N, CA, C and O atoms as a printed pandas DataFrame, in Angstrom:
     atom_number atom_name residue_name chain_id  residue_number  x_coord  y_coord  z_coord
0              1         N          MET        A               1  240.170   41.389   67.779
1              2        CA          MET        A               1  241.375   40.631   67.537
2              3         C          MET        A               1  242.559   41.598   67.500
3              4         O          MET        A               1  242.526   42.612   66.803
4              5         N          ASP        A               2  243.576   41.277   68.242
5              6        CA          ASP        A               2  244.776   42.120   68.293
6              7         C          ASP        A               2  245.750   41.673   67.211
7              8         O          ASP        A               2  246.452   40.675   67.373
8              9         N          HIS        A               3  245.789   42.413   66.109
9             10        CA          HIS        A               3  246.643   42.045   64.980
10            11         C          HIS        A               3  248.097   42.464   65.188
11            12         O          HIS        A               3  248.960   42.098   64.390
12            13         N          SER        A               4  248.378   43.215   66.233
13            14        CA          SER        A               4  249.744   43.705   66.441
14            15         C          SER        A               4  250.736   42.576   66.713
15            16         O          SER        A               4  251.938   42.752   66.514
16            17         N          ARG        A               5  250.255   41.441   67.158
17            18        CA          ARG        A               5  251.136   40.301   67.443
18            19         C          ARG        A               5  251.229   39.328   66.265
19            20         O          ARG        A               5  251.928   38.318   66.347
20            21         N          HIS        A               6  250.536   39.627   65.184
21            22        CA          HIS        A               6  250.515   38.734   64.031
22            23         C          HIS        A               6  251.666   39.074   63.081
23            24         O          HIS        A               6  252.100   40.223   63.002
24            25         N          THR        A               7  252.148   38.069   62.369
25            26        CA          THR        A               7  253.308   38.211   61.492
26            27         C          THR        A               7  252.869   38.520   60.069
27            28         O          THR        A               7  252.150   37.724   59.465
28            29         N          PRO        A               8  253.287   39.666   59.515
29            30        CA          PRO        A               8  252.941   39.985   58.125
30            31         C          PRO        A               8  253.525   38.953   57.167
31            32         O          PRO        A               8  254.619   38.435   57.390
32            33         N          LEU        A               9  252.783   38.659   56.094
33            34        CA          LEU        A               9  253.271   37.742   55.072
34            35         C          LEU        A               9  254.262   38.471   54.170
35            36         O          LEU        A               9  254.067   39.643   53.848
36            37         N          GLY        A              10  255.311   37.788   53.767
37            38        CA          GLY        A              10  256.256   38.320   52.794
38            39         C          GLY        A              10  255.745   38.062   51.388
39            40         O          GLY        A              10  254.838   37.253   51.197
40            41         N          ARG        A              11  256.319   38.744   50.397
41            42        CA          ARG        A              11  255.884   38.594   49.003
42            43         C          ARG        A              11  255.936   37.137   48.539
43            44         O          ARG        A              11  255.061   36.701   47.790
44            45         N          ALA        A              12  256.935   36.387   48.965
45            46        CA          ALA        A              12  257.076   34.992   48.539
46            47         C          ALA        A              12  255.946   34.114   49.086
47            48         O          ALA        A              12  255.703   33.022   48.571
48            49         N          GLU        A              13  255.256   34.588   50.126
49            50        CA          GLU        A              13  254.170   33.813   50.729
50            51         C          GLU        A              13  252.810   34.103   50.103
51            52         O          GLU        A              13  251.812   33.483   50.471
52            53         N          LEU        A              14  252.767   35.043   49.156
53            54        CA          LEU        A              14  251.496   35.422   48.543
54            55         C          LEU        A              14  251.159   34.440   47.423
55            56         O          LEU        A              14  251.219   34.772   46.239
56            57         N          THR        A              15  250.806   33.234   47.829
57            58        CA          THR        A              15  250.490   32.159   46.895
58            59         C          THR        A              15  249.068   31.671   47.140
59            60         O          THR        A              15  248.490   31.902   48.202
60            61         N          ALA        A              16  248.519   30.994   46.143
61            62        CA          ALA        A              16  247.176   30.437   46.288
62            63         C          ALA        A              16  247.104   29.485   47.475
63            64         O          ALA        A              16  246.118   29.479   48.212
64            65         N          ALA        A              17  248.147   28.681   47.661
65            66        CA          ALA        A              17  248.147   27.715   48.762
66            67         C          ALA        A              17  248.008   28.398   50.117
67            68         O          ALA        A              17  247.374   27.856   51.022
68            69         N          ASN        A              18  248.593   29.580   50.264
69            70        CA          ASN        A              18  248.524   30.303   51.538
70            71         C          ASN        A              18  247.279   31.170   51.675
71            72         O          ASN        A              18  246.753   31.336   52.775
72            73         N          LEU        A              19  246.805   31.725   50.554
73            74        CA          LEU        A              19  245.768   32.754   50.637
74            75         C          LEU        A              19  244.334   32.270   50.442
75            76         O          LEU        A              19  243.407   32.833   51.023
76            77         N          GLU        A              20  244.143   31.232   49.629
77            78        CA          GLU        A              20  242.764   30.806   49.368
78            79         C          GLU        A              20  242.079   30.352   50.645
79            80         O          GLU        A              20  242.660   29.634   51.460
80            81         N          ASP        A              21  240.848   30.777   50.803
81            82        CA          ASP        A              21  239.990   30.516   51.971
82            83         C          ASP        A              21  240.348   31.367   53.188
83            84         O          ASP        A              21  239.763   31.181   54.255
84            85         N          ALA        A              22  241.299   32.301   53.050
85            86        CA          ALA        A              22  241.645   33.176   54.172
86            87         C          ALA        A              22  240.532   34.200   54.392
87            88         O          ALA        A              22  240.061   34.814   53.435
88            89         N          PRO        A              23  240.112   34.388   55.631
89            90        CA          PRO        A              23  239.109   35.402   55.925
90            91         C          PRO        A              23  239.704   36.813   55.830
91            92         O          PRO        A              23  240.887   37.024   56.097
92            93         N          ILE        A              24  238.858   37.765   55.444
93            94        CA          ILE        A              24  239.255   39.174   55.393
94            95         C          ILE        A              24  238.371   39.934   56.381
95            96         O          ILE        A              24  237.148   39.794   56.387
96            97         N          TYR        A              25  239.028   40.747   57.217
97            98        CA          TYR        A              25  238.327   41.516   58.240
98            99         C          TYR        A              25  238.397   43.004   57.925
99           100         O          TYR        A              25  239.401   43.493   57.407
100          101         N          GLY        A              26  237.319   43.719   58.242
101          102        CA          GLY        A              26  237.278   45.159   58.066
102          103         C          GLY        A              26  237.926   45.867   59.239
103          104         O          GLY        A              26  238.411   45.233   60.176
104          105         N          ALA        A              27  237.927   47.184   59.177
105          106        CA          ALA        A              27  238.567   47.992   60.214
106          107         C          ALA        A              27  237.952   47.759   61.594
107          108         O          ALA        A              27  238.630   47.910   62.611
108          109         N          ASP        A              28  236.665   47.389   61.631
109          110        CA          ASP        A              28  236.003   47.144   62.922
110          111         C          ASP        A              28  236.144   45.689   63.371
111          112         O          ASP        A              28  235.485   45.263   64.320
112          113         N          ASP        A              29  237.006   44.924   62.688
113          114        CA          ASP        A              29  237.287   43.523   62.997
114          115         C          ASP        A              29  236.139   42.570   62.694
115          116         O          ASP        A              29  236.144   41.430   63.158
116          117         N          SER        A              30  235.158   43.021   61.926
117          118        CA          SER        A              30  234.111   42.083   61.517
118          119         C          SER        A              30  234.542   41.434   60.204
119          120         O          SER        A              30  235.171   42.076   59.363
120          121         N          LYS        A              31  234.202   40.165   60.036
121          122        CA          LYS        A              31  234.560   39.454   58.812
122          123         C          LYS        A              31  233.735   40.014   57.666
123          124         O          LYS        A              31  232.507   40.068   57.742
124          125         N          ILE        A              32  234.423   40.436   56.588
125          126        CA          ILE        A              32  233.712   41.033   55.462
126          127         C          ILE        A              32  233.814   40.193   54.194
127          128         O          ILE        A              32  233.161   40.504   53.199
128          129         N          GLY        A              33  234.617   39.141   54.212
129          130        CA          GLY        A              33  234.731   38.289   53.043
130          131         C          GLY        A              33  235.786   37.220   53.219
131          132         O          GLY        A              33  236.413   37.098   54.271
132          133         N          THR        A              34  235.967   36.436   52.141
133          134        CA          THR        A              34  236.932   35.343   52.123
134          135         C          THR        A              34  237.624   35.321   50.766
135          136         O          THR        A              34  236.977   35.503   49.735
136          137         N          ILE        A              35  238.928   35.101   50.760
137          138        CA          ILE        A              35  239.664   35.003   49.496
138          139         C          ILE        A              35  239.307   33.680   48.831
139          140         O          ILE        A              35  239.441   32.613   49.432
140          141         N          SER        A              36  238.849   33.763   47.574
141          142        CA          SER        A              36  238.471   32.542   46.866
142          143         C          SER        A              36  239.465   32.165   45.770
143          144         O          SER        A              36  239.594   30.988   45.434
144          145         N          HIS        A              37  240.168   33.151   45.209
145          146        CA          HIS        A              37  241.124   32.891   44.130
146          147         C          HIS        A              37  242.292   33.857   44.227
147          148         O          HIS        A              37  242.170   34.942   44.796
148          149         N          VAL        A              38  243.425   33.454   43.666
149          150        CA          VAL        A              38  244.611   34.307   43.604
150          151         C          VAL        A              38  245.041   34.405   42.153
151          152         O          VAL        A              38  245.128   33.395   41.455
152          153         N          HIS        A              39  245.313   35.637   41.693
153          154        CA          HIS        A              39  245.809   35.876   40.338
154          155         C          HIS        A              39  247.179   36.522   40.440
155          156         O          HIS        A              39  247.354   37.509   41.153
156          157         N          GLY        A              40  248.156   35.964   39.724
157          158        CA          GLY        A              40  249.502   36.527   39.741
158          159         C          GLY        A              40  250.303   35.985   40.893
159          160         O          GLY        A              40  249.880   35.078   41.610
160          161         N          ALA        A              41  251.499   36.579   41.055
161          162        CA          ALA        A              41  252.387   36.147   42.140
162          163         C          ALA        A              41  253.396   37.250   42.403
163          164         O          ALA        A              41  253.636   38.106   41.551
164          165         N          GLY        A              42  253.984   37.221   43.592
165          166        CA          GLY        A              42  255.038   38.176   43.930
166          167         C          GLY        A              42  254.553   39.604   43.940
167          168         O          GLY        A              42  253.591   39.933   44.634
168          169         N          THR        A              43  255.225   40.474   43.161
169          170        CA          THR        A              43  254.923   41.905   43.216
170          171         C          THR        A              43  253.616   42.267   42.538
171          172         O          THR        A              43  253.086   43.354   42.767
172          173         N          VAL        A              44  253.080   41.374   41.701
173          174        CA          VAL        A              44  251.809   41.652   41.023
174          175         C          VAL        A              44  250.827   40.542   41.377
175          176         O          VAL        A              44  250.672   39.570   40.637
176          177         N          THR        A              45  250.172   40.701   42.510
177          178        CA          THR        A              45  249.220   39.695   42.971
178          179         C          THR        A              45  247.892   40.364   43.262
179          180         O          THR        A              45  247.823   41.373   43.965
180          181         N          ASP        A              46  246.837   39.782   42.705
181          182        CA          ASP        A              46  245.475   40.209   42.993
182          183         C          ASP        A              46  244.738   39.023   43.593
183          184         O          ASP        A              46  245.068   37.869   43.317
184          185         N          VAL        A              47  243.748   39.312   44.407
185          186        CA          VAL        A              47  242.929   38.249   44.980
186          187         C          VAL        A              47  241.466   38.542   44.697
187          188         O          VAL        A              47  241.059   39.697   44.577
188          189         N          VAL        A              48  240.692   37.484   44.595
189          190        CA          VAL        A              48  239.250   37.599   44.472
190          191         C          VAL        A              48  238.682   37.347   45.861
191          192         O          VAL        A              48  238.903   36.297   46.465
192          193         N          ILE        A              49  237.944   38.338   46.350
193          194        CA          ILE        A              49  237.309   38.220   47.662
194          195         C          ILE        A              49  235.820   38.012   47.441
195          196         O          ILE        A              49  235.169   38.802   46.757
196          197         N          ASP        A              50  235.283   36.944   48.024
197          198        CA          ASP        A              50  233.841   36.722   48.008
198          199         C          ASP        A              50  233.254   37.504   49.169
199          200         O          ASP        A              50  233.561   37.237   50.331
200          201         N          VAL        A              51  232.399   38.484   48.841
201          202        CA          VAL        A              51  231.836   39.381   49.841
202          203         C          VAL        A              51  230.356   39.074   50.027
203          204         O          VAL        A              51  229.613   38.918   49.058
204          205         N          GLY        A              52  229.943   38.989   51.285
205          206        CA          GLY        A              52  228.539   38.748   51.584
206          207         C          GLY        A              52  228.164   37.299   51.355
207          208         O          GLY        A              52  229.028   36.431   51.234
208          209         N          GLY        A              53  226.886   37.050   51.296
209          210        CA          GLY        A              53  226.416   35.689   51.102
210          211         C          GLY        A              53  226.505   34.897   52.387
211          212         O          GLY        A              53  226.881   35.414   53.439
212          213         N          PHE        A              54  226.145   33.613   52.275
213          214        CA          PHE        A              54  226.186   32.717   53.421
214          215         C          PHE        A              54  226.749   31.390   52.950
215          216         O          PHE        A              54  226.178   30.741   52.073
216          217         N          LEU        A              55  227.869   30.989   53.533
217          218        CA          LEU        A              55  228.557   29.752   53.155
218          219         C          LEU        A              55  228.871   29.727   51.661
219          220         O          LEU        A              55  228.788   28.681   51.018
220          221         N          GLY        A              56  229.234   30.891   51.115
221          222        CA          GLY        A              56  229.620   30.977   49.707
222          223         C          GLY        A              56  228.456   31.134   48.748
223          224         O          GLY        A              56  228.670   31.362   47.557
224          225         N          ILE        A              57  227.228   31.017   49.237
225          226        CA          ILE        A              57  226.049   31.150   48.376
226          227         C          ILE        A              57  225.597   32.602   48.396
227          228         O          ILE        A              57  225.362   33.177   49.459
228          229         N          GLY        A              58  225.478   33.187   47.210
229          230        CA          GLY        A              58  225.041   34.569   47.105
230          231         C          GLY        A              58  226.142   35.589   47.309
231          232         O          GLY        A              58  225.874   36.789   47.365
232          233         N          ALA        A              59  227.382   35.127   47.422
233          234        CA          ALA        A              59  228.502   36.054   47.613
234          235         C          ALA        A              59  228.863   36.711   46.289
235          236         O          ALA        A              59  228.696   36.114   45.225
236          237         N          LYS        A              60  229.356   37.939   46.358
237          238        CA          LYS        A              60  229.788   38.672   45.174
238          239         C          LYS        A              60  231.312   38.650   45.115
239          240         O          LYS        A              60  231.967   39.144   46.033
240          241         N          PRO        A              61  231.897   38.079   44.038
241          242        CA          PRO        A              61  233.345   38.071   43.912
242          243         C          PRO        A              61  233.860   39.415   43.380
243          244         O          PRO        A              61  233.389   39.900   42.351
244          245         N          VAL        A              62  234.821   40.010   44.080
245          246        CA          VAL        A              62  235.432   41.274   43.635
246          247         C          VAL        A              62  236.946   41.108   43.622
247          248         O          VAL        A              62  237.503   40.373   44.437
248          249         N          LEU        A              63  237.613   41.799   42.688
249          250        CA          LEU        A              63  239.062   41.709   42.533
250          251         C          LEU        A              63  239.739   42.857   43.267
251          252         O          LEU        A              63  239.381   44.020   43.078
252          253         N          VAL        A              64  240.727   42.525   44.113
253          254        CA          VAL        A              64  241.438   43.514   44.917
254          255         C          VAL        A              64  242.931   43.201   44.868
255          256         O          VAL        A              64  243.324   42.036   44.919
256          257         N          SER        A              65  243.757   44.230   44.770
257          258        CA          SER        A              65  245.199   44.041   44.831
258          259         C          SER        A              65  245.607   43.708   46.257
259          260         O          SER        A              65  245.048   44.253   47.208
260          261         N          VAL        A              66  246.588   42.808   46.411
261          262        CA          VAL        A              66  247.047   42.478   47.768
262          263         C          VAL        A              66  247.672   43.689   48.444
263          264         O          VAL        A              66  247.796   43.721   49.669
264          265         N          ASP        A              67  248.065   44.681   47.661
265          266        CA          ASP        A              67  248.618   45.898   48.246
266          267         C          ASP        A              67  247.579   46.658   49.065
267          268         O          ASP        A              67  247.935   47.524   49.865
268          269         N          GLN        A              68  246.298   46.343   48.871
269          270        CA          GLN        A              68  245.227   47.002   49.608
270          271         C          GLN        A              68  244.790   46.201   50.832
271          272         O          GLN        A              68  243.808   46.535   51.495
272          273         N          LEU        A              69  245.543   45.135   51.117
273          274        CA          LEU        A              69  245.243   44.290   52.268
274          275         C          LEU        A              69  246.481   44.148   53.139
275          276         O          LEU        A              69  247.604   44.192   52.636
276          277         N          ASN        A              70  246.288   43.980   54.423
277          278        CA          ASN        A              70  247.371   43.604   55.330
278          279         C          ASN        A              70  247.188   42.119   55.592
279          280         O          ASN        A              70  246.324   41.719   56.373
280          281         N          LEU        A              71  248.007   41.301   54.933
281          282        CA          LEU        A              71  247.903   39.853   55.069
282          283         C          LEU        A              71  248.908   39.376   56.102
283          284         O          LEU        A              71  250.065   39.796   56.087
284          285         N          MET        A              72  248.466   38.488   57.012
285          286        CA          MET        A              72  249.307   38.093   58.138
286          287         C          MET        A              72  248.918   36.715   58.643
287          288         O          MET        A              72  247.883   36.162   58.270
288          289         N          ARG        A              73  249.783   36.168   59.511
289          290        CA          ARG        A              73  249.509   34.911   60.206
290          291         C          ARG        A              73  249.285   35.220   61.687
291          292         O          ARG        A              73  249.973   36.051   62.281
292          293         N          ASP        A              74  248.300   34.526   62.265
293          294        CA          ASP        A              74  248.075   34.697   63.701
294          295         C          ASP        A              74  248.980   33.751   64.492
295          296         O          ASP        A              74  249.838   33.083   63.915
296          297         N          GLU        A              75  248.792   33.697   65.785
297          298        CA          GLU        A              75  249.632   32.886   66.661
298          299         C          GLU        A              75  249.573   31.397   66.323
299          300         O          GLU        A              75  250.502   30.653   66.635
300          301         N          ASN        A              76  248.484   30.960   65.684
301          302        CA          ASN        A              76  248.312   29.558   65.318
302          303         C          ASN        A              76  248.767   29.267   63.893
303          304         O          ASN        A              76  248.626   28.141   63.415
304          305         N          GLY        A              77  249.319   30.284   63.205
305          306        CA          GLY        A              77  249.775   30.103   61.837
306          307         C          GLY        A              77  248.695   30.276   60.789
307          308         O          GLY        A              77  248.951   30.078   59.601
308          309         N          GLU        A              78  247.480   30.644   61.210
309          310        CA          GLU        A              78  246.369   30.829   60.275
310          311         C          GLU        A              78  246.505   32.179   59.561
311          312         O          GLU        A              78  246.746   33.210   60.189
312          313         N          VAL        A              79  246.346   32.144   58.230
313          314        CA          VAL        A              79  246.454   33.360   57.424
314          315         C          VAL        A              79  245.107   34.075   57.391
315          316         O          VAL        A              79  244.056   33.445   57.267
316          317         N          HIS        A              80  245.155   35.385   57.503
317          318        CA          HIS        A              80  243.968   36.224   57.368
318          319         C          HIS        A              80  244.414   37.598   56.879
319          320         O          HIS        A              80  245.606   37.907   56.856
320          321         N          GLY        A              81  243.449   38.407   56.495
321          322        CA          GLY        A              81  243.760   39.753   56.024
322          323         C          GLY        A              81  242.910   40.787   56.716
323          324         O          GLY        A              81  241.825   40.499   57.223
324          325         N          VAL        A              82  243.430   42.004   56.724
325          326        CA          VAL        A              82  242.722   43.147   57.307
326          327         C          VAL        A              82  242.750   44.268   56.288
327          328         O          VAL        A              82  243.764   44.487   55.625
328          329         N          THR        A              83  241.646   44.975   56.161
329          330        CA          THR        A              83  241.559   46.114   55.258
330          331         C          THR        A              83  240.781   47.233   55.924
331          332         O          THR        A              83  240.007   46.997   56.852
332          333         N          SER        A              84  240.988   48.440   55.449
333          334        CA          SER        A              84  240.225   49.577   55.967
334          335         C          SER        A              84  238.878   49.689   55.245
335          336         O          SER        A              84  238.033   50.495   55.634
336          337         N          TRP        A              85  238.676   48.889   54.204
337          338        CA          TRP        A              85  237.413   48.917   53.465
338          339         C          TRP        A              85  236.299   48.277   54.284
339          340         O          TRP        A              85  236.546   47.412   55.124
340          341         N          THR        A              86  235.083   48.712   54.028
341          342        CA          THR        A              86  233.918   48.097   54.648
342          343         C          THR        A              86  233.326   47.071   53.687
343          344         O          THR        A              86  233.655   47.055   52.501
344          345         N          LYS        A              87  232.461   46.226   54.203
345          346        CA          LYS        A              87  231.773   45.251   53.354
346          347         C          LYS        A              87  230.976   45.976   52.267
347          348         O          LYS        A              87  230.931   45.525   51.123
348          349         N          GLU        A              88  230.352   47.087   52.625
349          350        CA          GLU        A              88  229.548   47.839   51.660
350          351         C          GLU        A              88  230.421   48.410   50.539
351          352         O          GLU        A              88  230.022   48.391   49.374
352          353         N          GLN        A              89  231.616   48.918   50.884
353          354        CA          GLN        A              89  232.521   49.449   49.859
354          355         C          GLN        A              89  232.973   48.345   48.905
355          356         O          GLN        A              89  233.038   48.561   47.695
356          357         N          LEU        A              90  233.284   47.172   49.440
357          358        CA          LEU        A              90  233.681   46.061   48.575
358          359         C          LEU        A              90  232.534   45.624   47.676
359          360         O          LEU        A              90  232.752   45.295   46.510
360          361         N          LYS        A              91  231.328   45.619   48.200
361          362        CA          LYS        A              91  230.160   45.227   47.395
362          363         C          LYS        A              91  229.904   46.199   46.245
363          364         O          LYS        A              91  229.288   45.828   45.246
364          365         N          GLU        A              92  230.374   47.441   46.380
365          366        CA          GLU        A              92  230.194   48.436   45.320
366          367         C          GLU        A              92  231.164   48.238   44.162
367          368         O          GLU        A              92  230.961   48.804   43.088
368          369         N          LEU        A              93  232.215   47.444   44.363
369          370        CA          LEU        A              93  233.184   47.177   43.290
370          371         C          LEU        A              93  232.520   46.327   42.223
371          372         O          LEU        A              93  231.552   45.618   42.500
372          373         N          PRO        A              94  233.047   46.397   40.974
373          374        CA          PRO        A              94  232.476   45.549   39.917
374          375         C          PRO        A              94  232.645   44.069   40.237
375          376         O          PRO        A              94  233.643   43.656   40.826
376          377         N          GLU        A              95  231.661   43.289   39.843
377          378        CA          GLU        A              95  231.760   41.842   40.051
378          379         C          GLU        A              95  232.854   41.266   39.164
379          380         O          GLU        A              95  232.956   41.607   37.986
380          381         N          HIS        A              96  233.667   40.391   39.739
381          382        CA          HIS        A              96  234.764   39.756   38.990
382          383         C          HIS        A              96  234.252   38.462   38.375
383          384         O          HIS        A              96  233.678   37.619   39.063
384          385         N          HIS        A              97  234.467   38.313   37.061
385          386        CA          HIS        A              97  234.099   37.083   36.344
386          387         C          HIS        A              97  235.364   36.397   35.905
387          388         O          HIS        A              97  236.184   37.014   35.225
388          389         N          HIS        A              98  235.556   35.144   36.266
389          390        CA          HIS        A              98  236.768   34.447   35.854
390          391         C          HIS        A              98  236.475   33.493   34.747
391          392         O          HIS        A              98  237.379   32.810   34.265
């Protein structure tokens, strides 16, 4: 996927309505998780990414700052994120309990 043509999200767009269910892709463009929850807003926003599992079953929720993600919209307006982290690195993070 060529992310160079995608539009980065502004701080005002970092809301649960925009981010929940957005896929997260690793550096190799493979899907490594999905945003399930958003905590905070604006300059202090964290997201819970469900990593691994199948259809949400068996996934491990981990908390990540949006500053560690490149969140953007594709040509169809769909929101997604890209990170340099691998699925294995995210799985090593502590499990997030809400």
